[in-house]
N, C-alpha and C positions, 0 to 999 in steps of 0.2 A: 731608206724605207724602213729598216728595222728600228732605227733611232726614232723615226717619226711615230711608229706604232707604240713604242715605249712611252713617248711623250703623251700621246692621247690616252694611254692607259692610266696616266696620273689622275684623270678625271673620274675614273672608276674606283680608285683606291679609297678606303676608309682610313681614318686616323688610327683606329685600332690595328688594322693590318700593317700600316706603315710602322707603327711602334714595334710590332712583333719582328718585322724584318730588320729595321734600322737598329734597334736596341738589343738584338738577340745576343750579341757578344759584349755589350757594354752597358747593361742595365744598371742604373743607379737609382737609389730610393729618392722619392720626392723631397726636395729641400724646402722646408716650411718653418714657420715660427708660431708660437702661441701669442694670443693677444695680451698676455700678461708679461711678455718679455719686454726688455728695455729697448729704446731706440738704438742704443749702442750695440746691443746684441744683434739687432736687425742689420745694421750697417756692417758689422763684423762678418755676419753670415754672407751678405752680398759679396764682400771682398774675398773672403776665404773660398767661397764656392765659385767665384768668377761668374756670377749670374747678374742679370739686369732686373729680374722680377722675383719677388719673394711673397708667396701666398701666406696670409695670416689665417690660420685654421683653428677653429674652436676644438679644443681637446676632447670635449664631451660628445658633441654631435658629429664632428668630422667635417662640418660645413666650412667652406671658404668664406671668410668674412670680408676680406680686403686683399688687394695686391699692392705691396709696397714696391716702389720703384725709386731709382736715383732721383728722378725728376720731382717726385712728390716729397721726398726727404729734403731736397734742396729748397723747395718752396716753403716747407715748414720751418726750416732753419732761418730762411730770410725773414719770414714773418715774425719769428720769436727771438731773433738774435739780439734785439734791443733790450730784452728782458733778462739777459744773462751777460756776464762779463765777456767781452770780445777777446778771443784768443789772439796772442801776438802774431801767430803765423798768418792770420787773415790779411795783415798789412805787408806781408812779404810777397815778392814776385814769384812767378811760376819757375823762373830760372833758379832762384835761391832755394825754393822748396824741391827742386828737381822733379817737378810734375810735368808729365808729357813724354812723348817719344821723340827723340832727336836724331836717331839713326835707323837705318833699315826700315823706313816708313813705307808701308804698303800703299801704292797708288795705282790708278789706272789712267790711261790717256784718253783723250776725247775719241780716238779712233779704235780703242780696245773693244773687241767683241764681247758680248754678254757672257758667253761660255767661259772666257778667260777670267772675267771678273768673278764669276761664281767659284771658280777654282781658287782664286786668291782669298775669298771669304773663308773657305774651308781650311786652306793651308795656314793662314795667319790668324784665324779665329778672331776676326774683327767684325764690328757691326756696321761699319761705314768705310768707304774708300774715297779719298780726295780724287777728284777728276782734274788732271793738269793738262795744260796746253803744251805745245812744243818747247816753250821756254821754261817749263816747269812751274808756271804760275797756276795757282788753284782757281779754277773757273766754275766748279760745281762739286757736288758730292753725290756718290751713289751708295745708297744704304740698303740694308736687308729689307727694309720696308718697301723699297722700290721693287725688289725681287718679288715680294708678296703680291704687289700690284700686277706683275706679269701673270701670276696664277689667277688672280681675281678677275682680270680682264681677258684671260685665255689668249694672251698674246705671246705665249712662250713657244710657238711652233717654229720660230726662226731665231735661234740663239746666236746666229752669226751677225745679227745687227749690232751696231756700235752702241756703246754706253750713251753717247749723246743722243742717238736716235731713240733709244729706249726711254730716255728721260723726257722726251716730248710727250709721253703718255701720262706724265705726272700731273696730278691735280693742280688747279690754279692756286692752291693755298701756299705753295712754296714761295718763300720770300727771299731766297738767296742763301749763300753760305755764311754761317755765323763763324767769325774768326776770333782768335785771341793771339796775343803776342807775349813773348817770354818776359818782357819788361813790365807787364801789367800785374797788379796784385791779385791774389786769390779772391779777395772780396769783390773786386771789380768783375772778375770772370763769373763768380756765382750770381751776382746781380744780373749780368747779361744773360746767363742761361735761364734764370727764373723769368725774367721779363720777356724773353723770346719763347718761353714755354717749350724748350727742347730737352 
């Protein structure tokens, strides 16, 4: 009953209140960039600060002009890669470049309850979790975006439901898990990501 009350109280919270409580011991200044900065500076900032979105802010007015994301940067690079010399590493495989996580991969099973998945998100600081069946085969993916859907649809009153059950609330737009293999080249993967718009 107490936990249920706390969950319903979520609906009454304002973002400002949440920030005060959640960030009281760990406040960090907003990471942003000037429109005059180079794309290299933007990518460096995303990597260095371990963030997925970077606001481009007008230094005079303080207005947000744009939000840079990995997805938008990849799309730009794919569109304009033909106009610049192609780096040699684009033809190398993921394994050769040592891109990816190959051990201690955070996953959830089809039967994993949502509350366990939420704990894994926090503990491992990841934005998505592969959903695996009993044989360890990837059958789906559970992302932080799916968690936001719980809040948007107010279906968070039962966090004991399985990941598979929760994913049934997902919009029809989902076209399946996008996969890559360690023998594929970086260029192949970038093209796949851009074409799939993920």
